N, C-alpha and C positions, 0 to 999 in steps of 0.2 A: 331749771334747766331744757329739760326734757319738755314741760310744760310748754314754754316758749317756742321751741323748736317744732312742736305737734301745732302750737297756733299758726305759726309761718306757714306749715305746709297745709293746714286746713283752709288758710285765706288765699291760697295760691291755688287751691283744688277746685273751690267751690265756684268758680265762675266757669269751671270747665264740664263739673258735676252736672251745676244746674242751668236750666235753660234762663230762668232768670232770680234773681231775691230782690224782693222788695220791700223796705221797711218803712213801716208808717207811725208817725207819734214818735219819736225818736227822741225829740227836743220834752215828751214827758218824764223822762230818767232824772229823777233827782239828783243835784249836785251836792257833793260834801257828805252825803249821809249814808249809813250802812244801808244796802240793799237785799231785801227776800224777794227774789224774783218769784212770783208763783205761775209755772205754766200748765199747759195742757199737755198732754202727753201722746200724740198720736203713732212717731214713728222711733220710739226706743231711744237709743242712746246717740243718734244721729241729730233729736231734738238739741240737745245740748252743743253739740256741735257748731249746728247753725248760729245758736245764740251767743254762743261764747264767740264765733268768730268776728260778732256786730260789736260787741262792747269792747270798750277800752279798758275797764277795769279788768282786774284777773278774778277768774269765777270759780264757785266751788260748787259741784254738782253733787245732789244726793241722790244714789243709785240704789238698787235693788241687792240686797246683800247677798243673795245665793252667786252673785259673779265673784264674789271674793272669798270662795270656799278655797280654790286653789290657791298657796300662797305665792306659786309664780306668776299667776294673772294678778292677784292682788297687789302684786308690788308695783306692776306698770298701771294698773289704774288708779293708784295711791299718785303714781308721776305726775298723772294729768289732772289733779285735783279732785276726784271722786271720792264720795263719803257713803261709805256703806249703811243700809236700813235694813235691819233685820225685823221682821214681821214674828210675832208670837205663833204665827202657823208656819213657820220654820222651824220651830224647836223652842221648846222652853229655856235652853240654855242661852238662845241669843236673844232674850228678853231683857237683861241687864246691859246689853251693849246700846239699848236706846240713849242712856245716858251718855256714854261717849261718843255717839251721833249728835247730842245736842250741843255738847260741850266742845266740839272740834266746828261745828255750823258757827257757834257764839265766839268762838275763837276770828274764824275768819271776817265775819260781821264787825267784830271790836278793832281788827284792821282797816276795816273801810272796803272789804272784798263784797262781791256780790255772792249770795247763796242761791241757788237754782233749787227749787223744790217743785217738785211735778205733784200737783195738788189732787189728781184724780187717783194718785196711786196704783195705778197699772196703765199698761200699756195696749190699746187697741189701736186697728189701722181703720178708721171711721172720721165721720165727719162732722161732730158733734161731740159738746162736753160733757162728761159721764157725772155722775154725783161723786162729789168731791168727800175727800176721808178728810178726818180730824187733823191728820199731820201737820199741816200748814198753819192751822189756827192756835193749834199747843206750841209750835215754833216761836209763834208771833205772841203770845200771851207769854211765855219764858223769856223772852228777849226783851219784850217792855217790862215785865214784873217780877223777872224771877232773881237771883243774885245777879250782881253785877250788869243791873239793868240797862238797857241801851234805848231810852224814849226818843231819840232822834232817827231810828229805825224805821225805813219805809217799807211797805208789801207793794209790790208792781205787780198789779195782774198781768198776763200776758196770752196770745194767743199767736201759737205757728200753725200754719196753714199750708197744706199741700193740694195740689192737682190732681196727682198721683203717688203713691207709696213705694212703687218697686223700680230702683234702679235711676238712671242718670236722664236726663231733658225736663225734669218737671220745674214747675214755678212754685215759688214758697214765697208766702206772704208771713211778715212777721211783725204783729202789730202789739204796741204797748198802751195800756190801759190808764184810766183814772188812779194815781196811787192812793193806796188805805194808809192814813196814818193813825197813832195812836188815839187822837181826840174822834176818829170819825167812828169807834164804837160807842154806843150810848150806854150800855149795860154797864153796870160796875163790875169790875174784876172780880168782886168776891163772890157772886154769883158766878161760877167758874162754866158751868154746862149752858147755862144760858146766854154766856159772853161767846162761848165757843159757836153757840148756834147764829147769834148775829153775826159774827165775823163771816163764819161760811156763806151766810146769806146776801153779804156784802160782795164778798169776791166770787162768789159764781155770777151774780150779776154784771160785776166790771169784767171779768174774764169772758163771758158770755155776747158781750160787745165786741170782741174783740176775734171771734171765733164762726168760722163758717159752720151751719146748722143744716145738712140735708138730711131731711126724713127719710126714713127706709125706704117709705111707701109711694115715693116719688117714682116718677118713671125715669129712665135713662134719660130720655131726651128732656124733661123738667130738672132732672139734676145737674144736667149740662148746661142749662140755661142758668140756673141760680149760679153754678160755678162760674161761667163767664162772665156774670154780672160782679161776683164778689173780686173776682181776679183783673178786672176791667181796668184798676188803675195799675196793674202789672203788667203793662203790654212789652211784649217781645219786640226787641228791636229786629228793623227791616233786614230780609235775608244778603242785604249786600249786592256786591256786584258780580259779574259774570268769573271775574278771576278768584273771588272771594268766596264764591260758592263751588267754583274746581277745586282750590287747596282745600276749602270745609271737607269734601268729598272725598280726595287723596287723602286729608286726616282719619277720618273716619275708615278709608278700606285699610289703611296701613295699621291700625292699632285695633281692627277687627279681633285677630288672632289673639291680641295679649287679652283684649278685655273679656273674651270669651273665656278665656283661662281663670279669669279671675271670678267671672260670672258663674261659672260652672262649680268653683270651690264653695262660692258663697252661698249657693243652693245647696250642695253639700253639707257645711256646716251648720247651716240654719233651719234646713228643712223648711224651706219657704215660710218662716215664720216674722214676726214683727223686726225679727234683729237682723232680718235680710241687709238693708239698706245700710244698716251699721257696721257688717263686717265686710260688705263689699265696699264703701267708701274708705274705711279702716285699711284694708289688703290696699287699696289702689293709694294712699297718701303715703303709706312707709315702702311699700314694695316696688310701686312704679319707678319710683327714683332711682331705686336699688339696681332694677334692670336697664334703664337709661343710662346709669354711670358705667355698668359693667360692658355694655355693648358700645359705649364710646369708648371707653379705655382697650377695648379688643382692636375697634376701629382703629383707634391711635396708633398703636403698636404696628399694625398693617397697614395703613394708609398715611400715617402722620398724625402730628396732633393738631392741625388746624382741622383736619377733616373729622377727627374724634369731638372737638369742640364744638364744630357744625353740627354733628350728628344730635350731641346735647342739646344745644338750646330747639334746634331744627324739629326734635320729636316732641317738645314742650308747646313750640309754637305750632305745629300740626293739631297737637291735642285738643287747644284751645279752638283754633281753625274750625275743627270736626263739631265741636260742641257749640261754637257759636252761627257756624253758617252751613 
């Protein structure tokens, strides 16, 4: 129940938080097959929120295991279908948990759900695909050739691209690539390491085709030109008429004090790391509705319930207008 409630809030909030979300090649999603969605990872948990808001199927996301070390936090992460992945570098005691991760992922795929794996293994705010780890290849191998194999499973290379990484008002381009089937890997499964290498080479090629790459040595002007070209398909709608722009300005003015509180708290909690967007957006989708509800109830007691209901829907509308215009 909490998963579906969260997805409802995310779908409601993304049009406010984002300037534009563009999805390309949505028709590439295979119908009727388990999907292992292999994505790049430029913006922490926010990547999974965007992908999950677009997909119709229920998603399960592999996430770094250290986020699950506090039981109270782990409980809520589990409610939104996050599956912990512990690396050996986090302690030898966690190595045994790899089998648990693999079993949970396999169970989700067997139900026909989507499992999201971030194939780079780490999150960095940058515009390129980092070298792929072997985790995605091992999951694909185990799913196709392990116990209770699922040969119909498809691997879906995915690229998620941002024009900036900090805060609202960003354009996002989500692009799905050409699927990888069991038959696409020519190496014999008996040659395990060679099979993993071929899989990774193919996955790297098909992911890179969907990802914006900006070399670090480019000047800011050259980066801007390449970014504008890449996001050319993701055009921001016109700013609207004078009334819409005035209401948008009013919405931003009213919400600025509220947003500043959330922004400062996100800065404090994340210390300007890659988790900033995830924490800021998470606080907004869960705490902003509570705040609006409390204010509406207070106004309802003071000025009558029509006024309270009007405030509740009016603040949401002004928030959307502020982001849109």
